[in-house]
N, CA, C and O of each residue as an XYZ file, in Angstrom:
432
protein
N     149.394      7.116     95.186
C     149.812      8.965     94.882
C     148.261      9.197     95.036
O     147.492      8.354     94.575
N     147.606     10.739     95.911
C     146.885     10.794     95.992
C     146.493     12.042     95.005
O     147.179     13.061     95.087
N     145.429     11.988     94.093
C     145.244     13.417     93.728
C     143.861     13.717     94.071
O     143.225     13.194     94.987
N     143.278     14.977     92.916
C     141.852     14.961     93.186
C     141.015     13.921     92.176
O     141.571     13.046     91.513
N     139.697     14.157     92.181
C     139.029     13.167     91.856
C     138.521     13.070     90.888
O     137.740     13.976     90.598
N     138.628     12.407     90.320
C     138.702     12.042     88.364
C     137.457     12.707     88.333
O     136.969     12.207     87.320
N     136.468     13.642     88.845
C     135.716     14.398     88.251
C     135.311     15.271     88.641
O     134.143     15.653     88.717
N     137.021     16.083     89.207
C     136.915     17.425     89.588
C     136.903     17.982     88.068
O     137.203     17.495     86.977
N     136.522     18.960     88.416
C     136.083     20.109     87.367
C     137.565     21.122     87.464
O     138.140     21.207     88.549
N     138.098     21.856     86.242
C     139.169     22.841     86.250
C     138.399     23.975     85.587
O     137.673     23.822     84.605
N     138.595     24.984     86.136
C     137.754     26.439     85.513
C     139.494     27.270     85.188
O     140.298     27.125     86.109
N     139.791     27.759     84.428
C     140.748     28.776     83.951
C     139.614     30.192     83.419
O     138.648     30.279     82.660
N     140.473     31.259     84.406
C     139.867     32.171     84.507
C     139.886     33.382     83.095
O     141.000     33.904     83.089
N     139.354     33.720     82.409
C     139.140     34.069     80.889
C     140.517     35.903     81.616
O     140.829     36.248     82.756
N     140.838     36.428     80.388
C     141.883     37.277     80.945
C     142.441     37.721     81.781
O     142.281     36.863     82.650
N     143.355     38.911     82.449
C     144.353     38.866     83.539
C     143.951     39.210     84.535
O     143.111     40.089     84.725
N     144.658     38.371     85.539
C     144.490     38.680     87.166
C     145.439     39.413     88.142
O     146.576     38.960     88.278
N     145.132     40.297     88.697
C     146.335     41.051     89.408
C     146.354     39.857     90.079
O     145.323     39.331     90.498
N     147.751     39.257     90.250
C     148.035     37.989     90.841
C     148.792     38.229     92.467
O     149.359     37.360     93.130
N     148.605     39.561     92.802
C     149.206     39.904     94.151
C     148.111     39.729     94.960
O     148.150     39.742     96.190
N     147.180     39.574     94.312
C     145.679     38.524     95.131
C     146.103     37.705     96.222
O     147.315     37.915     96.257
N     145.781     36.758     97.290
C     145.914     36.064     97.791
C     144.675     35.243     98.072
O     143.845     35.116     97.172
N     144.448     34.562     99.493
C     143.563     33.330     99.052
C     142.041     34.270     99.119
O     141.120     34.034     98.337
N     141.980     35.233    100.066
C     140.566     35.932     99.939
C     140.445     37.010     98.619
O     139.256     37.194     98.355
N     141.231     37.661     97.851
C     141.563     38.178     96.799
C     140.845     37.296     95.893
O     139.787     37.564     95.323
N     141.535     36.189     95.809
C     140.856     35.166     94.766
C     139.584     34.399     94.925
O     138.772     34.003     94.089
N     139.630     34.303     96.162
C     137.550     33.574     96.358
C     136.775     34.476     95.852
O     135.812     34.203     95.134
N     137.113     35.606     96.169
C     136.150     36.991     95.815
C     135.639     37.005     94.990
O     134.469     37.389     95.006
N     136.658     36.320     93.073
C     136.719     36.668     92.387
C     135.967     35.488     91.803
O     135.106     35.593     90.929
N     136.483     34.029     92.525
C     135.643     33.330     91.992
C     134.397     33.574     92.316
O     133.479     33.640     91.499
N     134.306     33.702     93.369
C     132.487     34.335     93.966
C     131.548     34.857     92.932
O     130.558     34.394     92.365
N     132.430     36.377     92.868
C     131.849     37.366     91.991
C     131.811     37.335     90.696
O     130.882     37.911     90.129
N     132.664     36.755     90.056
C     133.109     37.059     88.753
C     132.731     35.806     87.787
O     132.285     35.842     86.640
N     133.017     34.796     88.525
C     132.556     33.104     88.037
C     131.294     32.921     88.741
O     130.678     32.031     88.154
N     130.811     33.243     89.465
C     129.546     33.083     90.163
C     129.608     31.311     90.570
O     128.792     30.393     90.497
N     131.246     31.451     91.086
C     131.177     29.629     91.892
C     131.455     29.620     93.505
O     131.476     30.591     94.262
N     131.584     28.758     93.693
C     132.050     28.615     95.770
C     132.966     28.257     95.256
O     132.971     27.251     94.548
N     134.367     29.260     95.560
C     135.654     28.551     95.866
C     135.935     27.357     96.866
O     137.056     27.049     97.271
N     134.569     26.640     97.254
C     134.841     25.889     98.579
C     134.516     24.597     98.219
O     134.796     23.611     98.900
N     133.702     24.573     96.748
C     133.037     23.419     95.727
C     133.996     22.310     95.419
O     133.619     21.347     94.751
N     135.442     22.420     95.962
C     136.373     20.967     95.442
C     136.854     21.322     93.950
O     137.495     20.387     93.470
N     136.727     22.331     93.159
C     136.790     22.636     92.097
C     137.927     23.698     91.734
O     137.822     24.893     92.013
N     138.918     23.188     91.145
C     140.533     24.189     90.891
C     139.988     25.219     89.578
O     139.550     25.065     88.438
N     140.302     26.319     90.484
C     140.366     27.834     89.630
C     141.645     28.491     89.112
O     142.361     29.067     89.931
N     141.898     28.464     88.173
C     142.949     28.820     87.536
C     143.064     30.399     86.959
O     142.231     30.716     86.110
N     143.855     31.201     87.294
C     144.568     32.316     87.174
C     145.634     32.892     86.584
O     146.760     32.631     87.008
N     145.439     33.810     85.459
C     146.896     33.824     84.604
C     147.256     35.530     85.345
O     146.411     36.262     85.863
N     148.611     35.799     85.202
C     149.441     37.263     85.208
C     149.108     37.802     84.064
O     148.321     37.321     83.248
N     149.674     38.774     83.980
C     149.267     39.587     82.932
C     150.294     39.091     81.764
O     149.830     38.819     80.657
N     151.529     38.990     81.990
C     152.836     38.521     81.272
C     152.493     37.312     80.716
O     152.876     36.912     79.616
N     151.535     36.540     81.730
C     151.042     35.050     80.626
C     152.312     34.010     81.647
O     152.050     32.840     81.925
N     153.338     34.530     81.993
C     154.483     33.526     82.453
C     153.867     32.824     83.648
O     153.994     31.615     83.451
N     153.064     33.128     85.161
C     152.444     32.938     85.651
C     151.198     32.890     86.391
O     150.611     33.935     86.669
N     150.684     31.584     86.783
C     149.772     31.379     87.248
C     149.138     30.890     88.464
O     149.332     29.678     88.559
N     148.610     31.253     89.211
C     147.396     30.519     90.603
C     146.625     29.571     90.428
O     145.981     29.373     89.398
N     146.620     29.061     91.175
C     145.183     27.930     90.907
C     144.747     28.090     92.892
O     145.512     28.262     93.842
N     143.573     27.972     92.861
C     142.910     28.234     93.851
C     141.992     26.618     94.363
O     140.928     26.356     93.803
N     142.365     26.005     95.065
C     141.567     25.008     95.107
C     140.979     24.452     96.764
O     141.861     24.343     97.616
N     139.806     24.181     97.100
C     139.778     23.538     98.497
C     139.527     21.875     98.688
O     138.483     21.295     98.388
N     140.272     21.491     99.039
C     140.223     20.272     99.704
C     139.758     19.220    100.500
O     139.941     18.017    100.686
N     139.182     20.020    100.837
C     138.532     19.445    102.156
C     138.704     19.842    103.711
O     138.091     19.897    104.777
N     140.116     20.112    103.035
C     140.605     21.025    104.879
C     140.798     22.133    105.144
O     140.831     22.635    106.268
N     140.994     22.797    103.792
C     140.872     24.262    103.746
C     141.292     24.520    102.475
O     141.267     23.627    101.628
N     141.650     25.546    102.245
C     141.710     26.717    100.553
C     143.472     26.413    100.505
O     144.313     26.586    101.387
N     143.577     26.032     99.465
C     145.080     25.967     98.934
C     144.912     26.563     97.909
O     144.078     26.421     97.014
N     146.575     27.956     98.191
C     146.899     28.448     96.819
C     148.346     27.892     96.450
O     149.341     27.789     97.167
N     148.131     27.522     94.932
C     149.623     27.158     94.694
C     149.549     28.250     93.150
O     148.622     28.612     92.426
N     151.351     28.547     93.160
C     151.881     29.616     92.490
C     152.636     28.273     91.420
O     153.117     27.175     91.700
N     152.421     29.087     90.005
C     152.937     28.158     89.201
C     153.924     29.247     88.532
O     153.259     30.212     88.158
N     155.445     29.412     88.237
C     155.755     30.295     87.227
C     156.466     29.181     86.293
O     157.173     28.193     86.490
N     155.748     30.052     84.830
C     155.825     28.674     83.674
C     157.222     29.601     82.832
O     157.067     30.764     82.459
N     158.377     28.925     82.668
C     159.874     28.943     82.351
C     159.534     29.048     80.695
O     159.688     30.110     80.092
N     159.236     28.283     80.288
C     159.911     28.251     78.687
C     157.817     28.868     78.320
O     157.866     29.764     77.478
N     156.678     28.648     78.637
C     155.381     28.595     77.730
C     155.451     30.103     78.431
O     156.184     30.808     79.125
N     153.892     30.089     77.611
C     153.575     31.642     78.307
C     152.028     31.104     77.541
O     151.748     30.541     76.483
N     151.229     31.639     78.749
C     149.631     31.042     78.353
C     149.176     32.445     77.647
O     149.190     33.425     78.392
N     148.838     32.614     76.510
C     148.301     33.797     76.042
C     146.509     33.509     75.504
O     145.962     32.667     74.792
N     146.102     34.547     76.183
C     144.528     34.388     76.228
C     143.948     35.711     75.563
O     144.143     36.897     75.830
N     143.012     34.960     74.409
C     142.320     36.020     73.342
C     141.296     35.747     73.409
O     140.986     34.847     72.629
N     140.128     36.306     74.334
C     138.353     36.009     74.363
C     138.436     34.754     75.487
O     138.058     34.746     76.658
N     139.007     33.807     74.769
C     139.132     32.102     75.593
C     140.175     32.016     76.360
O     141.206     32.686     76.293
N     139.951     31.323     76.970
C     142.071     31.050     77.403
C     142.028     29.793     76.717
O     141.108     28.981     76.624
N     143.479     29.778     76.138
C     143.603     28.408     74.763
C     145.047     27.889     75.854
O     145.979     28.655     76.098
N     144.970     26.747     76.285
C     146.666     26.166     76.683
C     146.694     24.656     75.453
O     145.870     23.776     75.203
N     147.987     24.950     74.970
C     148.603     23.813     74.549
C     148.301     22.857     75.077
O     147.872     23.194     76.181
N     148.238     21.413     74.925
C     148.675     20.149     74.863
C     150.007     20.037     76.244
O     149.997     19.421     77.310
N     150.440     20.412     75.978
C     151.675     20.667     77.097
C     151.214     21.102     77.945
O     150.918     20.299     78.829
N     150.811     22.897     78.247
C     150.666     23.668     79.522
C     150.033     23.001     80.120
O     150.231     22.815     81.320
N     148.561     22.146     79.075
C     147.334     21.627     79.819
C     148.153     20.676     81.306
O     148.069     20.748     82.532
N     149.120     19.607     80.051
C     149.502     18.347     80.635
C     150.469     19.162     82.117
O     150.174     19.057     83.307
N     151.606     19.917     81.530
C     152.274     20.355     82.621
C     151.519     20.952     83.934
O     151.850     20.757     85.103
N     150.540     21.645     83.510
C     149.624     22.205     85.199
C     148.986     21.102     85.593
O     148.723     21.093     86.795
N     148.653     20.179     84.985
C     148.377     18.911     85.689
C     149.200     18.358     86.505
O     149.149     18.242     87.730
N     150.120     17.956     85.596
C     151.306     17.491     86.399
C     152.028     18.013     87.872
O     152.646     17.485     88.796
N     151.544     19.413     87.490
C     152.196     20.369     88.977
C     151.103     20.090     89.976
O     151.382     19.405     90.960
N     149.927     20.543     89.817
C     148.988     20.133     90.292
C     148.970     18.684     90.812
O     148.607     18.789     91.983
N     149.130     17.692     90.598
C     149.179     16.454     90.860
C     150.649     16.419     92.098
O     150.361     16.385     93.294
N     151.646     16.428     91.817
C     152.900     17.021     92.351
C     152.863     17.685     93.739
O     153.633     17.600     94.696
N     151.644     18.421     93.531
C     151.863     19.457     94.838
C     150.576     18.437     95.752
O     150.334     18.589     96.949
N     150.152     17.816     95.195
C     149.178     16.858     96.202
C     150.278     16.287     96.895
O     150.680     16.691     97.986
N     150.879     15.109     96.087
C     151.673     14.330     96.843
C     152.738     15.044     97.518
O     153.515     14.255     98.055
N     153.060     16.319     97.685
C     153.920     16.868     99.101
C     152.705     16.874    100.136
O     152.859     16.455    101.283
N     151.459     17.384     99.657
C     150.507     17.700    100.632
C     150.173     16.422    101.404
O     149.763     16.685    102.535
N     150.220     15.294    101.164
C     149.899     13.815    101.612
C     151.017     13.991    102.131
O     150.592     14.020    103.286
N     152.583     14.198    102.302
C     153.540     14.031    103.160
C     153.713     14.812    104.297
O     154.598     14.682    105.142
N     152.698     15.738    104.264
C     152.728     16.312    105.540
C     151.048     16.540    105.902
O     150.323     17.451    105.503
N     150.785     15.660    106.586
C     149.383     15.535    106.992
C     149.331     16.657    108.344
O     150.076     16.842    109.307
N     148.015     17.304    107.858
C     147.731     18.533    109.557
C     147.213     17.526    110.798
O     146.972     17.992    111.911
């Protein structure tokens, strides 16, 4: 199983993000609002207005990856600071790991 390094930092952006943004828009948010580099290898998570959609942006060493996840029974609510329940956090982490396994099946 291939996954991100154990010391990978995961950042959750506070507030609501316009999820119509793609690679360039979300990378710009990472640089301008979070003052981080989107090419750092860290994972950046953004939530939509309704709280049922999240997007992850991550640089895996070969290129920038953009993942999208629709939460069927969960809703990420944000008041001041983002708060995920244990199950939401585990679900996002499991999905991220599954996407890494799929990516490993299709090397470039």
